[in-house]
C-alpha positions in Angstrom: -29.0 -72.1 61.7 -32.8 -72.0 62.2 -35.4 -72.0 59.4 -36.3 -68.3 60.1 -32.6 -67.2 59.8 -32.3 -69.1 56.6 -35.3 -67.3 55.1 -34.1 -63.8 56.3 -30.6 -64.5 54.8 -32.1 -65.6 51.5 -34.3 -62.4 51.3 -31.6 -59.8 52.4 -28.5 -60.9 50.6 -27.9 -59.0 47.3 -27.3 -61.0 44.2 -24.0 -60.7 42.4 -25.2 -62.1 39.1 -25.5 -59.7 35.9 -27.7 -60.4 33.0 -25.7 -61.1 29.9 -26.4 -58.8 26.9 -28.5 -60.3 24.2 -27.2 -60.7 20.6 -29.7 -58.1 19.4 -28.3 -55.3 21.6 -24.7 -56.1 20.5 -25.8 -55.8 16.9 -27.5 -52.5 17.5 -24.3 -51.1 19.1 -22.1 -52.4 16.4 -24.4 -50.8 13.7 -24.3 -47.5 15.6 -20.6 -47.5 15.8 -20.3 -48.2 12.1 -22.8 -45.4 11.3 -20.8 -42.9 13.4 -17.5 -43.9 11.9 -19.1 -43.7 8.4 -20.5 -40.2 9.1 -17.2 -39.0 10.5 -15.4 -40.3 7.4 -18.0 -38.6 5.1 -17.5 -35.3 7.1 -13.7 -35.5 6.8 -13.9 -36.4 3.1 -16.3 -33.6 2.4 -14.0 -31.1 4.2 -11.0 -32.4 2.3 -13.0 -32.2 -0.9 -14.2 -28.6 -0.1 -10.6 -27.6 0.7 -9.3 -29.1 -2.5 -12.1 -27.5 -4.5 -11.5 -24.1 -2.9 -7.8 -24.4 -3.7 -8.4 -25.3 -7.3 -11.1 -22.8 -7.9 -10.1 -19.9 -5.6 -6.9 -20.1 -3.6 -4.7 -21.2 -6.5 -5.7 -18.0 -8.4 -4.7 -15.6 -5.6 -1.6 -14.7 -3.6 -2.1 -12.9 -0.3 -0.2 -11.2 2.4 -0.8 -9.0 5.4 2.7 -7.6 5.3 1.5 -4.5 3.5 1.5 -0.8 4.4 0.1 2.5 3.0 2.6 4.8 1.4 2.7 8.1 -0.5 5.0 10.4 -2.2 4.9 13.4 0.2 5.8 17.0 -0.7 8.6 18.4 1.5 8.0 22.2 1.9 11.3 24.1 1.9 11.8 27.9 1.6 13.4 29.3 -1.6 14.5 32.5 0.2 15.8 33.1 3.7 14.3 35.4 6.3 12.3 35.7 9.5 8.9 33.9 9.6 6.1 36.4 9.7 3.0 34.1 9.9 2.2 30.4 9.9 -1.5 30.0 9.4 -1.6 26.2 9.3 -1.2 23.4 11.8 -0.4 19.7 11.8 -3.4 17.5 10.6 -5.0 20.4 8.7 -6.3 19.8 5.2 -5.0 22.3 2.6 -5.6 22.9 -1.1 -2.9 23.6 -3.7 -2.1 27.3 -3.5 -3.1 27.8 0.1 -0.7 29.9 2.1 1.5 27.8 4.5 3.7 30.5 5.9 5.0 34.0 5.1 8.5 35.4 5.5 9.3 39.1 6.3 9.2 40.7 2.9 10.7 44.2 3.5 14.2 43.4 2.3 12.7 41.8 -0.8 10.5 44.8 -1.5 13.6 47.1 -1.3 15.4 44.8 -3.7 12.5 45.1 -6.1 12.5 48.9 -5.9 16.3 49.0 -6.5 16.1 46.6 -9.4 13.2 48.5 -10.9 15.2 51.7 -10.8 18.2 50.0 -12.4 16.0 48.7 -15.2 14.7 52.2 -15.9 18.2 53.6 -15.9 19.3 50.9 -18.4 16.4 51.7 -20.8 17.3 55.4 -20.8 21.0 54.6 -21.3 20.3 52.4 -24.3 18.0 55.0 -25.7 20.9 57.3 -25.5 23.0 54.9 -27.5 20.4 55.0 -30.3 20.2 58.8 -30.1 24.0 58.9 -30.3 24.0 56.7 -33.3 21.8 59.2 -35.2 24.2 62.0 -34.2 27.2 60.0 -35.3 25.5 59.2 -38.6 24.9 63.0 -39.2 28.5 63.8 -38.3 29.8 61.2 -40.6 27.8 62.4 -43.6 28.8 66.0 -42.9 32.5 65.1 -42.6 32.3 62.9 -45.8 30.7 65.7 -47.8 33.2 68.2 -46.6 36.1 65.9 -47.4 34.8 64.9 -50.8 34.4 68.6 -51.8 37.9 69.5 -50.7 39.4 66.4 -52.4 37.9 67.6 -55.8 39.4 71.0 -55.4 42.8 69.8 -54.2 44.2 69.3 -57.7 43.4 72.9 -58.8 45.3 74.5 -55.9 42.2 76.1 -54.5 42.6 74.1 -51.3 45.8 73.8 -49.3 47.2 70.5 -48.4 46.8 71.2 -44.7 43.1 72.0 -45.1 42.6 68.8 -47.1 44.5 66.8 -44.5 42.3 68.3 -41.7 39.1 67.4 -43.7 40.4 63.9 -44.1 41.1 63.5 -40.4 37.6 64.8 -39.5 36.1 62.3 -41.9 38.0 59.4 -40.5 37.2 60.3 -36.9 33.5 60.6 -37.8 33.6 57.2 -39.5 35.3 55.6 -36.4 32.7 57.2 -34.1 29.9 55.9 -36.3 31.3 52.4 -36.2 31.5 52.5 -32.4 27.9 53.7 -32.1 26.8 50.9 -34.5 28.6 48.3 -32.3 26.5 49.4 -29.3 23.2 49.1 -31.2 23.7 46.8 -34.2 20.9 44.2 -34.7 18.7 45.0 -31.7 16.1 47.5 -30.6 16.0 49.3 -27.2 14.0 46.6 -25.3 16.1 43.7 -26.6 19.5 45.3 -26.0 21.7 43.2 -23.7 22.0 45.9 -21.1 18.2 46.2 -20.9 17.7 42.4 -20.8 20.2 42.1 -18.0 18.5 44.8 -16.0 15.1 43.3 -16.7 16.3 39.8 -15.6 17.6 41.3 -12.3 14.2 42.9 -11.8 12.5 39.6 -12.5 14.7 37.8 -9.9 13.9 40.5 -7.3 10.2 40.1 -7.9 10.5 36.3 -7.8 12.3 36.6 -4.4 9.5 38.8 -3.2 6.9 36.2 -4.3 8.8 33.5 -2.6 8.3 35.2 0.8 4.8 33.7 0.6 5.1 29.9 0.6 2.0 28.1 -0.7 0.9 24.5 -0.7 2.3 22.7 -3.8 -0.4 20.0 -3.7 -3.7 19.1 -2.0 -3.1 17.2 1.2 -2.7 17.1 5.0 -0.1 19.2 6.9 2.4 17.0 8.8 5.7 17.5 10.6 5.4 21.3 11.0 8.8 22.4 12.2 8.5 26.2 12.1 7.3 28.9 14.4 6.6 32.7 14.0 9.8 34.7 14.4 12.1 31.8 13.5 14.6 32.6 10.8 14.5 30.0 8.0 17.2 29.2 5.5 16.9 28.2 1.8 16.4 24.5 1.5 15.6 23.9 5.2 12.5 21.7 5.6 9.7 23.4 7.5 6.7 21.0 7.0 5.4 18.2 4.9 2.2 17.9 2.8 0.8 14.4 2.6 -1.5 13.9 -0.5 -3.8 11.3 1.1 -5.8 11.2 -2.1 -2.8 9.7 -3.9 -1.8 7.0 -1.4 -0.7 3.6 -2.6 0.1 0.3 -0.9 3.4 -1.5 -0.8 2.7 -5.2 -0.3 5.7 -7.3 0.7 5.2 -10.8 -0.8 7.4 -13.8 -0.2 9.6 -14.6 -3.2 7.9 -17.9 -3.8 4.6 -16.0 -4.3 5.7 -13.7 -7.1 6.0 -16.2 -10.0 2.5 -15.2 -11.4 2.4 -11.5 -10.3 2.3 -9.0 -13.2 1.6 -5.4 -13.7 -2.1 -4.6 -14.3 -3.5 -7.5 -12.3 -6.4 -6.6 -10.0 -6.1 -6.7 -6.2 -8.5 -6.5 -3.3 -7.4 -5.0 0.0 -8.7 -4.4 3.5 -7.3 -2.1 6.2 -7.1 -2.7 9.9 -8.2 0.9 10.2 -11.7 0.2 8.8 -11.9 -3.6 9.3 -13.1 -6.3 6.9 -16.4 -4.5 6.3 -14.6 -2.0 3.9 -12.9 -3.5 0.8 -10.6 -1.5 -1.4 -9.8 -2.4 -5.0 -6.5 -1.7 -6.8 -4.2 -2.6 -9.6 -0.6 -3.9 -9.5 1.5 -0.9 -10.6 4.8 -2.8 -10.5 7.1 -5.2 -8.7 10.1 -3.8 -6.8 13.6 -4.0 -8.2 15.0 -6.0 -5.3 14.3 -7.4 -1.8 14.3 -5.4 1.3 17.5 -7.0 2.5 19.3 -6.0 -0.7 18.5 -2.3 -0.1 19.1 -2.4 3.7 21.7 0.1 5.1 23.7 -2.9 6.3 22.9 -5.7 3.7 23.2 -9.3 4.8 26.7 -10.9 4.1 25.6 -14.4 3.1 29.1 -15.3 1.8 30.6 -15.4 5.3 30.1 -17.7 8.2 27.3 -20.2 8.7 24.4 -19.6 6.4 20.7 -20.1 7.0 18.3 -19.6 4.2 15.6 -17.0 4.9 12.7 -16.5 2.6 13.0 -13.0 1.2 10.2 -10.5 0.5 9.8 -8.2 -2.5 7.6 -5.1 -2.5 4.7 -5.0 -4.9 3.1 -1.6 -5.4 -0.7 -1.4 -5.6 -2.4 1.6 -7.0 -5.8 2.2 -5.3 -9.1 3.4 -6.6 -9.4 7.2 -6.2 -13.2 7.2 -5.6 -12.9 4.6 -2.8 -10.2 6.7 -1.2 -12.6 9.7 -1.2 -15.2 7.7 0.7 -12.7 6.0 3.0 -9.4 8.0 3.3 -6.3 6.2 4.4 -3.3 7.5 6.3 0.4 6.8 5.6 1.7 3.7 7.4 -1.6 1.9 8.0 -1.5 -1.9 7.9 -3.3 -3.6 5.0 -4.1 -7.1 3.8 -3.7 -7.7 0.1 -4.9 -10.4 -2.3 -3.8 -10.3 -5.9 -5.7 -12.2 -8.7 -2.9 -14.0 -10.6 -5.2 -15.9 -12.8 -5.1 -13.2 -15.5 
């Protein structure tokens, strides 16, 4: 190899040597790793401490569930008299006030029944007045027959009155007394308007008028019309449901808590609620009205038979009823069946 080739090879060949790190760099890296691990430890410790503090100060004082739904005691509208439907002035989802007309039934038969009962009542009053007039006449007949008999009885010993005449006077007196007793039995202890026959006729008239009033069916409460099942011309029967009135101002929430959450739940405790319908921006406030008398499984149509076969423990839920603030419901009405999230303050 020539001297020139040796020089070129020396200049062009890359070097494979690496500079070894200095002790100062190693120390800096070690300190950085220690600082990062320390910071991570502090973050984890702080998070654990915050979680523990939140549990002690907040979470331990509340029990919560999102297995909760809006409920209400609805009013089922049923006719109290039968007949053909004349008008139905309301529709589903319509707001009604107590006393508003929901439907009317053909009232002609009821009006005729009222007229008939009214006539029977007037006839009963006149008939009983005749009883009292008859009593006065029977009283006069009795007094006249008694006077006639007493006069003849005094003269009977002198022979001025024959025995037949005296016997006839006695018979007339006894007949008058019997007629007077019969008249008194019909009127004794009452006046015309309180006589049993008049009262019976007046009751029949009241029933006829009530049946006439029942041809107009009115809303029993304030609420929203739901499940309307009747049309004009349809014949309805007594007790057959025609619609439902939902009093949305009186809704409540049934929250189904797990059995291991209920140890501290008592009536009167405060609760906060949110509805999926409005989102978390609207908060409702309520009070625990009571805890259910049993689990949902216990009242199921086909209850669980835990005494047979293999058994797997399932955590049961018990309904807790929450009464809601009326003023908040006015501002943000709820509908039956809506989902709710509930938290109860069990610290009190």
